[in-house]
Each structure stands twice: as structure tokens, then as C-alpha cells.
C-alpha positions as CSV (number, residue, x, y, z in Angstrom):
1,M,-20.0,49.3,128.5
2,K,-18.2,48.7,131.9
3,K,-18.0,45.0,131.2
4,H,-16.4,45.7,127.8
5,F,-13.9,48.1,129.5
6,Y,-12.8,45.5,132.0
7,Y,-12.5,42.9,129.3
8,S,-10.3,45.2,127.1
9,L,-8.2,46.0,130.2
10,G,-7.7,42.4,130.9
11,V,-6.6,41.6,127.4
12,A,-4.2,44.5,127.5
13,L,-2.6,43.4,130.7
14,M,-2.3,39.8,129.5
15,L,-0.5,41.0,126.3
16,A,1.8,43.1,128.4
17,V,2.7,40.2,130.6
18,L,3.3,37.9,127.6
19,S,5.4,40.6,126.0
20,L,7.6,41.0,129.2
21,S,7.8,37.3,129.5
22,S,8.9,36.9,125.9
23,C,11.5,39.7,126.3
24,K,12.9,38.1,129.5
25,K,13.1,34.7,127.8
26,D,14.9,36.2,124.8
27,D,17.4,38.0,127.0
28,N,18.3,35.0,129.0
29,S,17.8,32.1,126.7
30,P,20.9,30.2,125.6
31,T,22.2,30.5,122.1
32,D,21.8,27.4,119.9
33,N,24.5,24.8,120.0
34,T,25.8,25.5,116.5
35,T,26.5,29.2,117.3
36,T,28.0,28.3,120.7
37,L,30.3,25.8,119.2
38,A,31.4,28.5,116.8
39,Y,32.4,30.6,119.8
40,T,34.5,27.7,121.0
41,K,36.4,27.3,117.7
42,E,36.9,31.0,117.4
43,D,38.3,31.2,121.0
44,D,40.8,28.4,120.2
45,Q,41.8,29.9,116.9
46,V,42.6,33.3,118.4
47,D,44.7,31.7,121.1
48,S,46.4,29.6,118.5
49,Y,47.5,32.6,116.4
50,F,49.0,34.4,119.3
51,D,50.7,31.3,120.7
52,E,52.2,30.5,117.3
53,I,53.7,34.0,117.1
54,S,55.5,33.3,120.4
55,S,56.9,30.1,119.0
56,E,58.2,32.0,115.9
57,A,59.8,34.6,118.2
58,D,61.5,31.9,120.2
59,E,62.9,30.2,117.1
60,I,64.1,33.4,115.6
61,A,65.7,34.6,118.8
62,F,67.6,31.4,119.5
63,T,68.7,31.1,115.9
64,A,70.2,34.6,115.9
65,T,71.8,34.0,119.3
66,S,73.7,31.1,117.9
67,K,75.1,33.4,115.2
68,S,76.9,36.7,115.5
69,M,75.4,39.4,117.7
70,G,76.5,42.2,115.6
71,K,74.2,43.6,112.8
72,D,73.4,40.6,110.7
73,S,70.6,39.1,108.6
74,S,69.4,35.8,107.2
75,I,66.9,34.5,104.8
76,D,65.0,31.4,105.7
77,Q,63.3,29.6,102.8
78,G,60.2,27.9,104.1
79,S,58.2,25.1,102.5
80,K,56.7,28.1,100.8
81,G,57.9,31.7,100.6
82,R,60.6,33.2,102.8
83,R,61.3,34.8,106.1
84,I,63.9,37.6,106.3
85,R,65.5,38.3,109.7
86,I,67.5,41.5,110.4
87,T,69.2,41.5,113.9
88,Q,70.7,44.6,115.4
89,K,72.5,44.7,118.8
90,T,71.4,47.4,121.2
91,E,73.0,48.6,124.4
92,N,70.8,46.3,126.6
93,G,69.9,43.6,124.1
94,R,68.7,43.3,120.5
95,I,66.0,44.1,118.0
96,D,64.9,41.5,115.5
97,T,62.9,42.7,112.5
98,I,61.2,39.8,110.7
99,I,59.8,40.2,107.2
100,Y,57.4,37.5,106.0
101,E,56.7,36.9,102.3
102,N,54.1,34.2,101.8
103,Y,56.1,32.2,104.3
104,V,55.1,28.7,105.6
105,N,57.5,27.4,108.3
106,G,58.5,24.0,107.1
107,R,59.6,23.0,110.7
108,S,56.4,24.0,112.4
109,Q,53.3,21.7,112.7
110,F,51.3,24.7,111.5
111,K,51.1,25.2,107.7
112,R,49.7,28.7,107.8
113,V,50.9,31.4,105.4
114,K,52.4,34.5,107.0
115,N,52.9,38.0,105.5
116,G,54.0,41.4,106.8
117,K,56.4,42.2,109.6
118,I,57.0,41.7,113.3
119,I,59.5,43.5,115.4
120,I,60.9,41.8,118.5
121,V,62.6,44.0,121.1
122,Q,64.5,41.9,123.7
123,T,66.7,42.3,126.7
124,G,68.5,39.3,128.3
125,G,67.5,35.7,127.3
126,P,64.9,33.2,128.5
127,L,67.5,31.2,130.4
128,Q,69.2,34.3,131.9
129,N,68.3,35.9,135.2
130,T,66.7,38.9,133.4
131,F,64.6,38.5,130.3
132,N,62.0,40.7,128.6
133,R,60.6,40.5,125.1
134,T,58.1,42.7,123.4
135,I,56.5,41.8,120.0
136,H,55.0,44.4,117.7
137,F,53.1,43.8,114.5
138,Q,53.2,45.8,111.2
139,N,50.6,44.8,108.6
140,F,51.2,41.2,109.7
141,T,48.8,38.5,108.6
142,I,48.3,34.8,109.2
143,N,46.3,33.1,106.4
144,G,45.2,36.6,105.4
145,N,43.9,37.5,108.8
146,L,45.4,40.8,110.2
147,I,47.0,40.5,113.6
148,E,47.4,43.5,115.9
149,G,48.5,44.3,119.5
150,T,51.5,44.2,121.7
151,K,52.7,41.0,123.3
152,T,55.2,41.1,126.2
153,I,57.0,38.2,127.9
154,T,58.8,38.8,131.2
155,K,60.8,36.3,133.3
156,T,59.6,36.2,136.9
157,A,61.3,33.0,138.2
158,T,63.3,30.0,136.9
159,Y,61.4,28.7,133.8
160,T,58.4,30.9,134.7
161,Y,57.2,33.9,132.6
162,T,54.4,36.4,132.7
163,I,52.8,37.0,129.3
164,T,50.5,40.0,128.5
165,L,48.7,40.9,125.4
166,E,47.5,44.5,125.1
167,N,45.1,45.8,122.4
168,G,45.1,42.4,120.7
169,K,42.9,42.2,117.7
170,I,42.4,39.9,114.8
171,T,40.6,41.2,111.7
172,F,39.4,38.2,109.7
173,K,39.2,38.1,105.9
174,D,35.5,38.6,106.0
175,G,35.9,41.9,107.9
176,T,34.7,40.6,111.3
177,T,37.0,41.1,114.4
178,D,37.9,39.5,117.6
179,T,39.6,41.7,120.3
180,R,41.5,40.2,123.2
181,T,43.6,41.2,126.2
182,F,45.2,38.7,128.6
183,T,47.6,38.1,131.4
184,R,49.0,34.7,131.7
185,T,51.7,32.7,133.4
186,R,53.8,30.3,131.3
187,T,55.9,27.6,132.9
188,W,58.6,26.0,130.7
189,T,58.3,22.3,131.6
190,A,60.5,20.5,129.0
191,G,63.0,21.4,126.3
192,Y,64.9,24.0,128.2
193,D,68.0,21.9,128.1
194,T,68.1,22.1,124.3
195,P,67.6,25.9,123.9
196,F,68.5,25.9,120.2
197,N,65.8,23.4,119.3
198,I,62.4,24.8,120.2
199,W,60.5,21.9,118.7
200,D,60.8,19.7,121.8
201,D,59.6,22.5,124.1
202,E,56.6,22.1,126.4
203,Y,54.8,24.7,128.5
204,T,51.9,25.0,130.8
205,I,49.7,28.1,130.6
206,E,47.5,29.7,133.3
207,G,45.5,32.9,133.4
208,T,42.5,34.9,132.0
209,A,41.5,36.8,129.0
210,E,38.6,39.0,127.9
211,G,37.4,40.7,124.7
212,T,34.7,40.9,122.1
213,N,34.1,38.2,119.6
214,R,33.2,38.2,115.9
215,H,29.5,38.3,116.8
216,G,30.0,41.5,118.7
217,L,29.5,39.8,122.1
218,K,31.8,40.4,125.1
219,Y,33.4,37.3,126.6
220,T,35.7,36.2,129.4
221,H,38.0,33.3,129.2
222,R,39.5,31.7,132.3
223,I,41.9,28.7,132.3
224,T,40.5,26.4,135.0
225,S,43.1,23.6,134.6
226,P,46.6,24.5,133.2
227,L,46.8,24.2,129.4
228,L,49.6,21.9,128.2
229,I,51.3,23.3,125.0
230,K,53.7,21.1,123.1
231,I,55.5,23.0,120.2
232,S,55.5,19.7,118.3
233,C,51.7,19.7,118.3
234,P,49.5,22.4,116.6
235,Y,46.7,21.8,119.2
236,I,46.5,22.4,122.9
237,V,47.1,18.9,124.3
238,A,45.5,19.1,127.8
239,G,43.7,21.4,130.2
240,S,40.4,23.2,130.4
241,I,38.9,26.7,129.9
242,E,35.7,28.3,131.1
243,L,34.4,30.6,128.3
244,V,31.5,33.0,129.2
245,V,29.8,34.6,126.2
246,G,26.7,36.7,127.0
247,A,24.4,34.3,129.0
248,N,26.3,31.2,127.9
249,T,28.9,29.4,130.0
250,I,31.0,27.0,127.9
251,T,33.5,24.5,129.3
252,I,36.2,23.5,126.9
253,N,38.1,20.4,127.9
254,Y,41.2,19.5,125.9
255,G,41.9,16.3,127.9
256,D,44.5,15.2,130.4
257,E,48.3,15.0,130.2
258,N,47.9,11.6,128.4
259,S,45.9,13.0,125.6
260,T,47.2,12.6,122.0
261,C,47.7,15.4,119.5
262,D,44.4,15.0,117.7
263,G,42.6,18.3,118.0
264,K,39.6,16.7,119.6
265,V,38.0,18.6,122.5
266,T,34.9,18.1,124.6
267,V,32.6,21.2,124.8
268,T,29.9,21.4,127.5
269,I,27.1,23.9,127.1
270,N,24.2,24.1,129.6
271,G,25.0,20.6,130.7
272,I,25.1,19.1,127.2
273,S,28.5,17.8,126.0
274,N,29.7,17.6,122.4
275,Q,33.0,16.5,121.0
276,I,34.3,18.7,118.2
277,Q,37.3,18.6,115.9
278,L,39.5,21.6,115.7
279,N,41.4,22.6,112.5
280,A,44.9,23.8,112.9
281,E,45.1,25.0,109.3
282,E,42.5,27.8,109.7
């Protein structure tokens, strides 16, 4: 009887150890490569949406500046749909209300469809000593994905701007969501001498972001080498990001300053590198 008792106790202890070991392994084991690469593409897509909105705001603001600063409006026929701008002068600046109706910007490298409304509240201008711009969204979608949050751009030095995103959220067409907040520094490196043509503009971006992705996992996003943005290219051209999702650390390398606009990036996960192709039309 005693022998049987010790035997049963030993089996129970062994099962407990195996159970704990299994749980520990599950908690810390890396996600498979396919899922982790999906995290990478999602991170890039979310960044791309919010960056594209900034480019739209720049184009709209400079276009309106070149016209009357009273209360005026314009209709811009895109390669598809239209964009209606209503500009109103305020005591300290201006308010632009932009209404999108199945609009595709024929001048942009992106061919995404926009609907809904954005409201741009601005004081000063990007090339003036004082500049502040706040962007709000009202039922605004890109390719059917709902964009929310408040984006603010403030000039801090010559050609240097602090950009914040508060309560950023994208609700995708399948109902999943990605939330994001960030604080970044944007340095205008080229194109500032042709302010009414934003398509030759280039910037570098530095900073951090955090949020929860479509899989319900919290993430942090840190730019480890400044990102090079060329408005003429729908992809990040150069720079690198460290993306931490759960137990996974992902390095996203967009290349160096000599890289071409091809959307190819190198992703390193747990020491294993893969090259993936991004899709600017998503």
C-alpha cells in the first residue's frame, strides 16, 4: 500500500512539473513567423494611413494659401470621386473642412479611396515662426477602414516639428481594430523651397508609439534609425523600427538612404531574417 502511495505521488508530481513546464513554454514561446510577419505589415499599414493624412493636409493647406484667405471653397476631381474643401479664416488662422466622396488623389502615389470628413484647424504656417495644426476625423475612411483620433503638428525649430497622435484607432472592414498613440519628431529635409508643390517633399521621422493590434496584443514601436519619407513614394524609403509584440521582438529594416521605392523590407524575428513585400494599395 505504501509503495503504491509513493508511486502515485511521484506520478502526480511529475505531471505537475510537466504542466508547469508546458505553461511556461506557452507563455514565452515566440509566435510563428507567419503571424509575426502579419504584425509587421499591420504596423506599416497603420503608420502609412496616418502619414498619408498628413500629406493630404499639407496639400490642402498650401493650395488654399495660394488662393483667397476669406471664406472660399473648391472642388477637386480626383482620378475617382471628388474632394470638397471649405476654408474659413479665423482670428488666429484658418479652419479647413474637407469632404471626401469616393475620392482617389490622382497626384498621390497612393490610390486609396477616401470617404467622410476631416477638419484641419491651423494657426500660422509650416514656414512661419509659429505653426500649429490639429486634424480631426468625422466618419472618415480609407479603403473602407474607419480612422479616428486627433493628430497635432507643432513647429519647434526651423524645419522641425513635433507630431502627436492621441486616441488613434483604425477599425478595419472585418471589425478588428488597431489602436495607436505616438509622439514623433519630423524634420523637413527637402522640398521646403517649393512650398506649393508637396510632391517633392522629404522628411525624416523619429520617435515612439504604442497601442494594441488587431490580435488584441499590446505593442511598442520604437524608431531605431530615422525613417526617410518621400512624398513621391508610397513606402518608407529607409530607416528601421523595433516592434515588440508580446514576447516577440521584431526588427523592421527599410534599407538605407540609397534604397529604391520598391516596398521591400527586411524583417528579423528571433535572429531569423525574411524579406517581405509591402502593398501600398491596402
